[in-house]
N, CA and C atoms as an extended XYZ file, in Angstrom:
543
Properties=species:S:1:pos:R:3:atomname:S:1:resname:S:1:resid:I:1 pbc="F F F"
N        41.634      -13.845      -48.633 N   MET     1
C        41.442      -15.280      -48.659 CA  MET     1
C        39.951      -15.587      -48.700 C   MET     1
N        39.578      -16.591      -49.433 N   THR     2
C        38.184      -16.996      -49.570 CA  THR     2
C        37.710      -17.745      -48.332 C   THR     2
N        36.493      -17.451      -47.894 N   ALA     3
C        35.901      -18.193      -46.777 CA  ALA     3
C        35.834      -19.669      -47.151 C   ALA     3
N        36.141      -20.531      -46.192 N   GLN     4
C        36.187      -21.972      -46.436 CA  GLN     4
C        34.839      -22.627      -46.152 C   GLN     4
N        34.490      -23.646      -46.955 N   TRP     5
C        33.282      -24.414      -46.720 CA  TRP     5
C        33.435      -25.177      -45.409 C   TRP     5
N        32.412      -25.154      -44.605 N   ASN     6
C        32.427      -25.875      -43.341 CA  ASN     6
C        32.236      -27.373      -43.563 C   ASN     6
N        32.625      -28.140      -42.571 N   GLU     7
C        32.295      -29.556      -42.522 CA  GLU     7
C        30.829      -29.680      -42.109 C   GLU     7
N        30.179      -30.739      -42.542 N   ASN     8
C        28.794      -31.007      -42.158 CA  ASN     8
C        28.773      -31.784      -40.848 C   ASN     8
N        27.732      -31.545      -40.068 N   LEU     9
C        27.552      -32.267      -38.810 CA  LEU     9
C        26.083      -32.629      -38.665 C   LEU     9
N        25.830      -33.889      -38.349 N   ILE    10
C        24.481      -34.313      -38.009 CA  ILE    10
C        24.440      -34.391      -36.490 C   ILE    10
N        23.673      -33.500      -35.913 N   LEU    11
C        23.615      -33.343      -34.462 CA  LEU    11
C        22.169      -33.548      -34.028 C   LEU    11
N        21.935      -34.530      -33.182 N   ASN    12
C        20.577      -34.863      -32.742 CA  ASN    12
C        19.646      -35.097      -33.934 C   ASN    12
N        20.185      -35.745      -34.972 N   GLY    13
C        19.403      -36.085      -36.147 CA  GLY    13
C        19.185      -34.948      -37.131 C   GLY    13
N        19.715      -33.746      -36.846 N   LYS    14
C        19.530      -32.597      -37.725 CA  LYS    14
C        20.858      -32.195      -38.355 C   LYS    14
N        20.807      -31.875      -39.654 N   LYS    15
C        22.017      -31.474      -40.364 CA  LYS    15
C        22.343      -30.008      -40.064 C   LYS    15
N        23.588      -29.763      -39.687 N   THR    16
C        24.095      -28.420      -39.435 CA  THR    16
C        25.535      -28.395      -39.947 C   THR    16
N        26.310      -27.428      -39.511 N   SER    17
C        27.717      -27.381      -39.912 CA  SER    17
C        28.568      -27.117      -38.681 C   SER    17
N        29.861      -27.297      -38.851 N   MET    18
C        30.780      -26.990      -37.749 CA  MET    18
C        31.995      -26.272      -38.311 C   MET    18
N        32.524      -25.376      -37.523 N   ALA    19
C        33.695      -24.596      -37.914 CA  ALA    19
C        34.953      -25.306      -37.424 C   ALA    19
N        35.126      -26.524      -37.878 N   PHE    20
C        36.275      -27.341      -37.488 CA  PHE    20
C        36.396      -28.470      -38.498 C   PHE    20
N        37.603      -28.842      -38.821 N   CYS    21
C        37.853      -29.945      -39.750 CA  CYS    21
C        38.639      -31.032      -39.024 C   CYS    21
N        37.951      -32.021      -38.468 N   PRO    22
C        38.684      -33.115      -37.824 CA  PRO    22
C        39.588      -33.814      -38.838 C   PRO    22
N        40.694      -34.355      -38.396 N   PRO    23
C        41.572      -35.075      -39.327 CA  PRO    23
C        40.892      -36.334      -39.851 C   PRO    23
N        41.280      -36.725      -41.041 N   LEU    24
C        40.745      -37.951      -41.633 CA  LEU    24
C        41.621      -39.144      -41.256 C   LEU    24
N        41.027      -40.322      -41.173 N   PRO    25
C        41.779      -41.534      -40.832 CA  PRO    25
C        42.386      -42.165      -42.093 C   PRO    25
N        43.445      -41.576      -42.615 N   PHE    26
C        44.007      -42.049      -43.885 CA  PHE    26
C        44.485      -43.496      -43.825 C   PHE    26
N        44.763      -44.008      -42.638 N   SER    27
C        45.203      -45.403      -42.535 CA  SER    27
C        44.032      -46.383      -42.591 C   SER    27
N        42.809      -45.896      -42.514 N   ASP    28
C        41.634      -46.760      -42.589 CA  ASP    28
C        41.362      -47.115      -44.053 C   ASP    28
N        41.192      -48.385      -44.333 N   SER    29
C        40.990      -48.837      -45.714 CA  SER    29
C        39.667      -48.353      -46.307 C   SER    29
N        38.752      -47.860      -45.484 N   LYS    30
C        37.472      -47.346      -45.990 CA  LYS    30
C        37.616      -45.955      -46.617 C   LYS    30
N        38.722      -45.251      -46.338 N   VAL    31
C        38.955      -43.940      -46.929 CA  VAL    31
C        39.680      -44.139      -48.258 C   VAL    31
N        39.011      -43.738      -49.339 N   ILE    32
C        39.530      -43.959      -50.686 CA  ILE    32
C        39.856      -42.626      -51.333 C   ILE    32
N        41.032      -42.542      -51.957 N   ILE    33
C        41.438      -41.334      -52.680 CA  ILE    33
C        40.829      -41.379      -54.073 C   ILE    33
N        40.229      -40.272      -54.481 N   ILE    34
C        39.628      -40.161      -55.812 CA  ILE    34
C        40.661      -39.522      -56.745 C   ILE    34
N        40.822      -40.069      -57.918 N   GLU    35
C        41.791      -39.553      -58.896 CA  GLU    35
C        41.340      -38.197      -59.456 C   GLU    35
N        42.311      -37.390      -59.886 N   ASP    36
C        42.037      -36.040      -60.388 CA  ASP    36
C        41.068      -36.006      -61.564 C   ASP    36
N        41.074      -37.011      -62.409 N   ASP    37
C        40.225      -36.987      -63.604 CA  ASP    37
C        38.787      -37.459      -63.337 C   ASP    37
N        38.492      -37.871      -62.109 N   ASP    38
C        37.147      -38.305      -61.762 CA  ASP    38
C        36.231      -37.080      -61.646 C   ASP    38
N        35.046      -37.106      -62.273 N   PRO    39
C        34.136      -35.955      -62.211 CA  PRO    39
C        33.741      -35.547      -60.792 C   PRO    39
N        33.732      -36.506      -59.847 N   GLU    40
C        33.356      -36.195      -58.465 CA  GLU    40
C        34.335      -35.242      -57.787 C   GLU    40
N        35.577      -35.223      -58.219 N   VAL    41
C        36.593      -34.431      -57.544 CA  VAL    41
C        36.876      -33.098      -58.247 C   VAL    41
N        36.486      -32.957      -59.494 N   ARG    42
C        36.830      -31.764      -60.278 CA  ARG    42
C        36.395      -30.461      -59.635 C   ARG    42
N        35.215      -30.420      -59.046 N   GLY    43
C        34.727      -29.190      -58.420 CA  GLY    43
C        35.513      -28.776      -57.188 C   GLY    43
N        36.300      -29.686      -56.640 N   PHE    44
C        37.073      -29.400      -55.435 CA  PHE    44
C        38.515      -29.013      -55.747 C   PHE    44
N        39.053      -29.468      -56.885 N   LEU    45
C        40.449      -29.209      -57.224 CA  LEU    45
C        40.659      -27.733      -57.526 C   LEU    45
N        41.567      -27.119      -56.824 N   GLY    46
C        41.883      -25.714      -57.048 CA  GLY    46
C        40.802      -24.769      -56.577 C   GLY    46
N        39.804      -25.254      -55.861 N   CYS    47
C        38.716      -24.401      -55.375 CA  CYS    47
C        39.210      -23.617      -54.161 C   CYS    47
N        39.205      -22.308      -54.260 N   SER    48
C        39.711      -21.482      -53.158 CA  SER    48
C        38.794      -21.539      -51.936 C   SER    48
N        37.570      -22.039      -52.075 N   ALA    49
C        36.652      -22.156      -50.943 CA  ALA    49
C        36.806      -23.490      -50.206 C   ALA    49
N        37.712      -24.356      -50.725 N   CYS    50
C        37.914      -25.657      -50.074 CA  CYS    50
C        39.342      -26.137      -50.317 C   CYS    50
N        40.292      -25.517      -49.638 N   PHE    51
C        41.693      -25.871      -49.820 CA  PHE    51
C        41.971      -27.333      -49.483 C   PHE    51
N        41.183      -27.924      -48.585 N   ARG    52
C        41.426      -29.316      -48.200 CA  ARG    52
C        40.930      -30.301      -49.257 C   ARG    52
N        40.160      -29.822      -50.240 N   GLU    53
C        39.673      -30.585      -51.393 CA  GLU    53
C        38.654      -31.671      -51.038 C   GLU    53
N        38.004      -31.555      -49.913 N   TYR    54
C        36.948      -32.484      -49.543 CA  TYR    54
C        36.033      -31.824      -48.515 C   TYR    54
N        34.854      -32.394      -48.358 N   ILE    55
C        33.945      -32.019      -47.273 CA  ILE    55
C        33.509      -33.307      -46.608 C   ILE    55
N        33.668      -33.340      -45.307 N   GLY    56
C        33.241      -34.503      -44.539 CA  GLY    56
C        31.889      -34.262      -43.904 C   GLY    56
N        31.133      -35.332      -43.757 N   THR    57
C        29.908      -35.288      -42.960 CA  THR    57
C        30.157      -36.163      -41.741 C   THR    57
N        29.988      -35.555      -40.591 N   TRP    58
C        30.259      -36.181      -39.308 CA  TRP    58
C        28.946      -36.282      -38.546 C   TRP    58
N        28.897      -37.158      -37.556 N   GLU    59
C        27.656      -37.321      -36.799 CA  GLU    59
C        27.967      -37.641      -35.347 C   GLU    59
N        27.190      -37.045      -34.448 N   THR    60
C        27.207      -37.473      -33.048 CA  THR    60
C        25.956      -38.316      -32.837 C   THR    60
N        26.174      -39.501      -32.283 N   LYS    61
C        25.061      -40.428      -32.066 CA  LYS    61
C        25.383      -41.273      -30.842 C   LYS    61
N        24.467      -41.295      -29.891 N   ASP    62
C        24.654      -42.076      -28.665 CA  ASP    62
C        25.986      -41.748      -27.993 C   ASP    62
N        26.281      -40.446      -27.920 N   LYS    63
C        27.504      -39.935      -27.263 CA  LYS    63
C        28.796      -40.362      -27.960 C   LYS    63
N        28.696      -40.772      -29.228 N   LYS    64
C        29.878      -41.128      -30.008 CA  LYS    64
C        29.937      -40.250      -31.255 C   LYS    64
N        31.148      -40.073      -31.785 N   PHE    65
C        31.401      -39.214      -32.933 CA  PHE    65
C        31.838      -40.091      -34.110 C   PHE    65
N        31.183      -39.907      -35.254 N   TYR    66
C        31.427      -40.746      -36.420 CA  TYR    66
C        31.734      -39.901      -37.658 C   TYR    66
N        32.555      -40.445      -38.546 N   LEU    67
C        32.711      -39.925      -39.898 CA  LEU    67
C        31.721      -40.706      -40.755 C   LEU    67
N        30.708      -39.996      -41.310 N   SER    68
C        29.622      -40.656      -42.038 CA  SER    68
C        29.838      -40.721      -43.539 C   SER    68
N        30.408      -39.651      -44.108 N   SER    69
C        30.639      -39.647      -45.553 CA  SER    69
C        31.668      -38.594      -45.917 C   SER    69
N        32.211      -38.733      -47.125 N   LEU    70
C        33.170      -37.783      -47.676 CA  LEU    70
C        32.800      -37.505      -49.113 C   LEU    70
N        33.027      -36.270      -49.541 N   GLU    71
C        32.868      -35.940      -50.954 CA  GLU    71
C        34.047      -35.066      -51.369 C   GLU    71
N        34.389      -35.138      -52.646 N   GLY    72
C        35.543      -34.406      -53.153 CA  GLY    72
C        36.710      -35.347      -53.373 C   GLY    72
N        37.876      -35.006      -52.852 N   ARG    73
C        39.115      -35.759      -53.041 CA  ARG    73
C        39.031      -37.178      -52.482 C   ARG    73
N        38.200      -37.396      -51.456 N   TYR    74
C        38.099      -38.702      -50.797 CA  TYR    74
C        36.650      -39.145      -50.736 C   TYR    74
N        36.452      -40.443      -50.567 N   LYS    75
C        35.120      -40.978      -50.291 CA  LYS    75
C        35.277      -42.161      -49.350 C   LYS    75
N        34.171      -42.559      -48.732 N   LEU    76
C        34.160      -43.733      -47.864 CA  LEU    76
C        33.573      -44.904      -48.634 C   LEU    76
N        34.209      -46.046      -48.523 N   SER    77
C        33.641      -47.250      -49.123 CA  SER    77
C        32.629      -47.843      -48.147 C   SER    77
N        31.641      -48.499      -48.699 N   GLY    78
C        30.606      -49.111      -47.857 CA  GLY    78
C        29.591      -48.091      -47.369 C   GLY    78
N        28.640      -48.571      -46.609 N   ASN    79
C        27.551      -47.721      -46.130 CA  ASN    79
C        27.624      -47.390      -44.648 C   ASN    79
N        28.538      -47.984      -43.925 N   SER    80
C        28.578      -47.749      -42.487 CA  SER    80
C        29.604      -46.671      -42.142 C   SER    80
N        29.270      -45.829      -41.155 N   PRO    81
C        30.203      -44.777      -40.737 CA  PRO    81
C        31.399      -45.366      -39.992 C   PRO    81
N        32.425      -44.541      -39.819 N   ILE    82
C        33.626      -44.940      -39.072 CA  ILE    82
C        33.589      -44.254      -37.715 C   ILE    82
N        33.685      -45.023      -36.636 N   PHE    83
C        33.776      -44.440      -35.300 CA  PHE    83
C        35.075      -43.651      -35.228 C   PHE    83
N        34.989      -42.372      -34.902 N   ALA    84
C        36.134      -41.447      -34.961 CA  ALA    84
C        36.938      -41.458      -33.662 C   ALA    84
N        37.478      -42.609      -33.317 N   ASP    85
C        38.235      -42.731      -32.067 CA  ASP    85
C        39.592      -42.032      -32.108 C   ASP    85
N        40.015      -41.549      -33.255 N   TRP    86
C        41.264      -40.798      -33.391 CA  TRP    86
C        41.063      -39.305      -33.096 C   TRP    86
N        39.802      -38.866      -32.922 N   VAL    87
C        39.519      -37.437      -32.745 CA  VAL    87
C        39.391      -37.089      -31.270 C   VAL    87
N        40.229      -36.155      -30.848 N   THR    88
C        40.105      -35.482      -29.561 CA  THR    88
C        40.171      -33.999      -29.875 C   THR    88
N        39.050      -33.312      -29.695 N   ALA    89
C        38.961      -31.917      -30.116 CA  ALA    89
C        37.705      -31.280      -29.548 C   ALA    89
N        37.576      -30.002      -29.798 N   ILE    90
C        36.352      -29.282      -29.485 CA  ILE    90
C        35.711      -28.887      -30.808 C   ILE    90
N        34.507      -29.375      -31.045 N   LEU    91
C        33.754      -28.998      -32.232 CA  LEU    91
C        33.039      -27.689      -31.923 C   LEU    91
N        33.020      -26.796      -32.881 N   ILE    92
C        32.311      -25.533      -32.707 CA  ILE    92
C        31.169      -25.506      -33.709 C   ILE    92
N        29.953      -25.449      -33.180 N   VAL    93
C        28.749      -25.456      -34.013 CA  VAL    93
C        28.105      -24.073      -33.908 C   VAL    93
N        28.189      -23.273      -34.993 N   PRO    94
C        27.593      -21.940      -34.952 CA  PRO    94
C        26.066      -22.022      -34.896 C   PRO    94
N        25.477      -21.087      -34.136 N   GLN    95
C        24.021      -21.056      -34.002 CA  GLN    95
C        23.534      -19.612      -34.031 C   GLN    95
N        22.388      -19.376      -34.638 N   GLY    96
C        21.800      -18.038      -34.693 CA  GLY    96
C        22.345      -17.221      -35.847 C   GLY    96
N        22.153      -15.907      -35.759 N   GLU    97
C        22.582      -14.987      -36.813 CA  GLU    97
C        24.087      -14.722      -36.731 C   GLU    97
N        24.712      -14.484      -37.889 N   MET    98
C        26.123      -14.133      -37.918 CA  MET    98
C        26.285      -12.672      -37.480 C   MET    98
N        27.200      -12.432      -36.543 N   LEU    99
C        27.461      -11.084      -36.048 CA  LEU    99
C        28.653      -10.444      -36.738 C   LEU    99
N        29.568      -11.230      -37.257 N   GLY   100
C        30.763      -10.729      -37.936 CA  GLY   100
C        31.601      -11.901      -38.410 C   GLY   100
N        32.576      -11.619      -39.308 N   HIS   101
C        33.393      -12.713      -39.828 CA  HIS   101
C        34.660      -12.185      -40.484 C   HIS   101
N        35.622      -13.106      -40.655 N   ASP   102
C        36.746      -12.877      -41.548 CA  ASP   102
C        36.599      -13.933      -42.638 C   ASP   102
N        37.678      -14.326      -43.279 N   MET   103
C        37.535      -15.171      -44.460 CA  MET   103
C        37.879      -16.652      -44.259 C   MET   103
N        38.114      -17.113      -43.057 N   MET   104
C        38.315      -18.554      -42.863 CA  MET   104
C        37.066      -19.118      -42.182 C   MET   104
N        37.219      -19.703      -40.997 N   PHE   105
C        36.079      -20.171      -40.221 CA  PHE   105
C        35.825      -19.220      -39.066 C   PHE   105
N        36.465      -18.063      -39.071 N   ASN   106
C        36.445      -17.167      -37.930 CA  ASN   106
C        35.230      -16.261      -37.900 C   ASN   106
N        34.069      -16.799      -38.143 N   SER   107
C        32.830      -16.046      -38.065 CA  SER   107
C        32.313      -16.087      -36.636 C   SER   107
N        31.649      -15.010      -36.236 N   VAL   108
C        31.049      -14.944      -34.909 CA  VAL   108
C        29.539      -14.977      -35.081 C   VAL   108
N        28.908      -15.942      -34.435 N   PHE   109
C        27.463      -16.082      -34.463 CA  PHE   109
C        26.899      -15.730      -33.092 C   PHE   109
N        25.585      -15.597      -33.007 N   GLU   110
C        24.958      -15.255      -31.738 CA  GLU   110
C        25.365      -16.235      -30.639 C   GLU   110
N        25.437      -17.506      -31.000 N   GLN   111
C        25.858      -18.525      -30.044 CA  GLN   111
C        26.744      -19.546      -30.741 C   GLN   111
N        27.578      -20.184      -29.971 N   ASP   112
C        28.375      -21.313      -30.436 CA  ASP   112
C        28.144      -22.459      -29.466 C   ASP   112
N        27.875      -23.621      -30.011 N   LEU   113
C        27.816      -24.825      -29.208 CA  LEU   113
C        29.193      -25.470      -29.291 C   LEU   113
N        29.864      -25.626      -28.160 N   HIS   114
C        31.169      -26.288      -28.102 CA  HIS   114
C        30.928      -27.715      -27.621 C   HIS   114
N        31.386      -28.676      -28.403 N   ILE   115
C        31.219      -30.087      -28.067 CA  ILE   115
C        32.607      -30.696      -27.897 C   ILE   115
N        32.884      -31.166      -26.711 N   ARG   116
C        34.185      -31.770      -26.405 CA  ARG   116
C        34.144      -33.254      -26.792 C   ARG   116
N        35.093      -33.648      -27.661 N   ILE   117
C        35.230      -35.037      -28.093 CA  ILE   117
C        36.571      -35.546      -27.571 C   ILE   117
N        36.567      -36.694      -26.893 N   GLU   118
C        37.802      -37.324      -26.432 CA  GLU   118
C        37.829      -38.757      -26.945 C   GLU   118
N        38.758      -38.999      -27.883 N   LYS   119
C        38.903      -40.310      -28.508 CA  LYS   119
C        37.563      -40.817      -29.048 C   LYS   119
N        36.824      -39.906      -29.705 N   GLY   120
C        35.569      -40.262      -30.344 CA  GLY   120
C        34.348      -40.254      -29.449 C   GLY   120
N        34.505      -39.940      -28.185 N   ILE   121
C        33.382      -39.935      -27.231 CA  ILE   121
C        33.038      -38.485      -26.879 C   ILE   121
N        31.745      -38.154      -26.945 N   VAL   122
C        31.283      -36.831      -26.532 CA  VAL   122
C        31.317      -36.793      -25.008 C   VAL   122
N        32.157      -35.915      -24.453 N   THR   123
C        32.313      -35.860      -22.999 CA  THR   123
C        31.649      -34.652      -22.359 C   THR   123
N        31.440      -33.602      -23.152 N   LYS   124
C        30.892      -32.381      -22.573 CA  LYS   124
C        30.438      -31.468      -23.695 C   LYS   124
N        29.426      -30.662      -23.425 N   SER   125
C        29.047      -29.618      -24.369 CA  SER   125
C        28.664      -28.377      -23.581 C   SER   125
N        28.838      -27.245      -24.239 N   LYS   126
C        28.580      -25.971      -23.578 CA  LYS   126
C        28.174      -24.968      -24.646 C   LYS   126
N        27.132      -24.186      -24.363 N   THR   127
C        26.708      -23.143      -25.285 CA  THR   127
C        27.292      -21.814      -24.823 C   THR   127
N        27.937      -21.123      -25.746 N   ILE   128
C        28.527      -19.814      -25.481 CA  ILE   128
C        27.644      -18.770      -26.156 C   ILE   128
N        27.160      -17.796      -25.388 N   ASP   129
C        26.380      -16.699      -25.951 CA  ASP   129
C        27.337      -15.563      -26.276 C   ASP   129
N        27.457      -15.244      -27.554 N   ASN   130
C        28.430      -14.257      -28.018 CA  ASN   130
C        27.881      -12.832      -28.113 C   ASN   130
N        26.593      -12.628      -27.916 N   ARG   131
C        25.980      -11.326      -28.194 CA  ARG   131
C        26.526      -10.208      -27.330 C   ARG   131
N        26.628      -10.403      -26.023 N   ASP   132
C        27.125       -9.326      -25.163 CA  ASP   132
C        28.602       -9.044      -25.409 C   ASP   132
N        29.390      -10.092      -25.546 N   ALA   133
C        30.829       -9.921      -25.758 CA  ALA   133
C        31.122       -9.286      -27.111 C   ALA   133
N        30.250       -9.505      -28.098 N   PHE   134
C        30.471       -8.969      -29.435 CA  PHE   134
C        30.133       -7.490      -29.512 C   PHE   134
N        29.347       -6.975      -28.603 N   ASP   135
C        28.937       -5.574      -28.620 CA  ASP   135
C        30.164       -4.670      -28.658 C   ASP   135
N        30.249       -3.862      -29.673 N   GLY   136
C        31.369       -2.942      -29.821 CA  GLY   136
C        32.582       -3.529      -30.499 C   GLY   136
N        32.488       -4.759      -30.971 N   PHE   137
C        33.612       -5.410      -31.658 CA  PHE   137
C        33.890       -4.686      -32.967 C   PHE   137
N        35.120       -4.236      -33.223 N   PRO   138
C        35.416       -3.498      -34.456 CA  PRO   138
C        35.125       -4.344      -35.694 C   PRO   138
N        34.714       -3.692      -36.773 N   SER   139
C        34.310       -4.433      -37.961 CA  SER   139
C        35.380       -4.514      -39.037 C   SER   139
N        36.515       -3.792      -38.905 N   ASP   140
C        37.542       -3.907      -39.934 CA  ASP   140
C        38.397       -5.139      -39.674 C   ASP   140
N        39.277       -5.490      -40.608 N   ASN   141
C        40.042       -6.727      -40.501 CA  ASN   141
C        41.460       -6.546      -39.968 C   ASN   141
N        41.829       -5.353      -39.525 N   ARG   142
C        43.176       -5.172      -38.982 CA  ARG   142
C        43.317       -5.942      -37.673 C   ARG   142
N        44.423       -6.627      -37.528 N   ASP   143
C        44.720       -7.371      -36.296 CA  ASP   143
C        43.567       -8.293      -35.885 C   ASP   143
N        42.974       -8.965      -36.868 N   PHE   144
C        41.783       -9.764      -36.588 CA  PHE   144
C        42.040      -10.843      -35.540 C   PHE   144
N        43.166      -11.537      -35.630 N   GLU   145
C        43.412      -12.626      -34.690 CA  GLU   145
C        43.462      -12.121      -33.256 C   GLU   145
N        44.136      -10.991      -33.038 N   ASP   146
C        44.214      -10.441      -31.680 CA  ASP   146
C        42.845       -9.984      -31.187 C   ASP   146
N        42.083       -9.327      -32.073 N   ARG   147
C        40.761       -8.850      -31.675 CA  ARG   147
C        39.823      -10.021      -31.414 C   ARG   147
N        39.902      -11.049      -32.253 N   MET   148
C        39.037      -12.209      -32.064 CA  MET   148
C        39.407      -12.929      -30.774 C   MET   148
N        40.695      -13.050      -30.488 N   GLN   149
C        41.101      -13.695      -29.239 CA  GLN   149
C        40.571      -12.903      -28.048 C   GLN   149
N        40.664      -11.576      -28.108 N   SER   150
C        40.134      -10.745      -27.022 CA  SER   150
C        38.630      -10.930      -26.878 C   SER   150
N        37.932      -10.995      -28.014 N   PHE   151
C        36.487      -11.212      -27.989 CA  PHE   151
C        36.162      -12.545      -27.319 C   PHE   151
N        36.854      -13.615      -27.726 N   LEU   152
C        36.578      -14.932      -27.151 CA  LEU   152
C        36.923      -14.974      -25.669 C   LEU   152
N        38.024      -14.338      -25.297 N   ASP   153
C        38.380      -14.279      -23.878 CA  ASP   153
C        37.263      -13.618      -23.077 C   ASP   153
N        36.748      -12.511      -23.615 N   LYS   154
C        35.664      -11.803      -22.933 CA  LYS   154
C        34.413      -12.667      -22.879 C   LYS   154
N        34.080      -13.317      -24.002 N   ALA   155
C        32.873      -14.144      -24.063 CA  ALA   155
C        32.938      -15.307      -23.086 C   ALA   155
N        34.133      -15.877      -22.902 N   MET   156
C        34.277      -17.046      -22.043 CA  MET   156
C        34.699      -16.675      -20.626 C   MET   156
N        34.938      -15.372      -20.399 N   GLY   157
C        35.313      -14.935      -19.067 CA  GLY   157
C        36.682      -15.420      -18.638 C   GLY   157
N        37.631      -15.468      -19.574 N   ILE   158
C        38.975      -15.914      -19.231 CA  ILE   158
C        39.987      -14.814      -19.510 C   ILE   158
N        41.101      -14.889      -18.839 N   ALA   159
C        42.164      -13.900      -19.017 CA  ALA   159
C        42.836      -14.096      -20.365 C   ALA   159
N        43.368      -13.012      -20.978 N   PRO   160
C        43.964      -13.103      -22.308 CA  PRO   160
C        45.070      -14.149      -22.446 C   PRO   160
N        45.843      -14.395      -21.395 N   GLU   161
C        46.931      -15.369      -21.535 CA  GLU   161
C        46.435      -16.810      -21.487 C   GLU   161
N        45.195      -17.017      -21.086 N   GLU   162
C        44.646      -18.357      -21.072 CA  GLU   162
C        44.224      -18.740      -22.485 C   GLU   162
N        44.088      -20.020      -22.716 N   THR   163
C        43.814      -20.477      -24.077 CA  THR   163
C        42.350      -20.783      -24.291 C   THR   163
N        42.016      -20.990      -25.552 N   PHE   164
C        40.657      -21.266      -25.991 CA  PHE   164
C        40.004      -22.403      -25.222 C   PHE   164
N        40.721      -23.459      -24.967 N   GLN   165
C        40.120      -24.625      -24.331 CA  GLN   165
C        40.024      -24.502      -22.818 C   GLN   165
N        40.363      -23.368      -22.262 N   LYS   166
C        40.332      -23.228      -20.816 CA  LYS   166
C        38.951      -23.560      -20.254 C   LYS   166
N        37.903      -23.361      -21.051 N   THR   167
C        36.567      -23.700      -20.586 CA  THR   167
C        36.401      -25.209      -20.417 C   THR   167
N        37.345      -25.987      -20.919 N   PHE   168
C        37.301      -27.436      -20.776 CA  PHE   168
C        38.510      -27.918      -19.972 C   PHE   168
N        38.635      -27.393      -18.772 N   GLU   169
C        39.633      -27.813      -17.796 CA  GLU   169
C        41.081      -27.593      -18.215 C   GLU   169
N        41.352      -26.599      -19.044 N   GLY   170
C        42.712      -26.144      -19.308 CA  GLY   170
C        43.647      -27.150      -19.936 C   GLY   170
N        43.204      -27.914      -20.923 N   LYS   171
C        44.064      -28.919      -21.538 CA  LYS   171
C        44.738      -28.424      -22.812 C   LYS   171
N        44.534      -27.168      -23.169 N   ALA   172
C        45.030      -26.687      -24.464 CA  ALA   172
C        46.414      -26.065      -24.358 C   ALA   172
N        47.092      -26.044      -25.485 N   THR   173
C        48.354      -25.337      -25.589 CA  THR   173
C        48.314      -24.343      -26.740 C   THR   173
N        47.174      -24.265      -27.453 N   LYS   174
C        47.058      -23.404      -28.626 CA  LYS   174
C        45.981      -22.352      -28.421 C   LYS   174
N        46.138      -21.232      -29.105 N   LYS   175
C        45.074      -20.245      -29.179 CA  LYS   175
C        43.984      -20.801      -30.072 C   LYS   175
N        42.767      -20.247      -29.988 N   TRP   176
C        41.629      -20.776      -30.749 CA  TRP   176
C        41.902      -20.810      -32.234 C   TRP   176
N        42.549      -19.797      -32.782 N   TRP   177
C        42.730      -19.699      -34.228 CA  TRP   177
C        43.795      -20.645      -34.738 C   TRP   177
N        44.651      -21.196      -33.899 N   GLN   178
C        45.684      -22.111      -34.349 CA  GLN   178
C        45.123      -23.485      -34.696 C   GLN   178
N        43.904      -23.797      -34.250 N   PHE   179
C        43.311      -25.074      -34.600 CA  PHE   179
C        42.989      -25.177      -36.078 C   PHE   179
N        42.903      -24.028      -36.770 N   TRP   180
C        42.531      -24.036      -38.180 CA  TRP   180
C        43.710      -23.780      -39.085 C   TRP   180
N        44.905      -23.731      -38.546 N   LYS   181
C        46.091      -23.479      -39.389 CA  LYS   181
C        46.786      -24.780      -39.689 C   LYS   181
């Protein structure tokens, strides 16, 4: 499978990326579907690096989370961002050098910044240092999900049966990799 293009994130005024795709507010009239024959969408149609057929640019500003722009299958009308009050999630912002990866968003970087969003409000952030936990991590792709879960459990100091979000007061019911399926 081809590695997927990340969503863009403007964090503290600087452009970066995040390994998470928040849902789009399709019921909002500012989200416009672009027709297949439009030149803006052609590069996204059938692109194995972007199965969702769009890339969003998101922003955290004054402890709030916004959808700022869309390119590809969708676009935003007007110039003002949409306050993302429909989003409750943990954003993962990779930082530093890449230590290993598979072909989705499952890359391991030296550090990950986890940003907790609840109904569009930034409630908490935490930096995870992956370097020690990654030491000795196998480099082949067999059983990647199990190995990655073990790596994350070790990095976050949690037991294997606990979930990815346990670092944020145990509100999760999914493993880390299920957020991208």
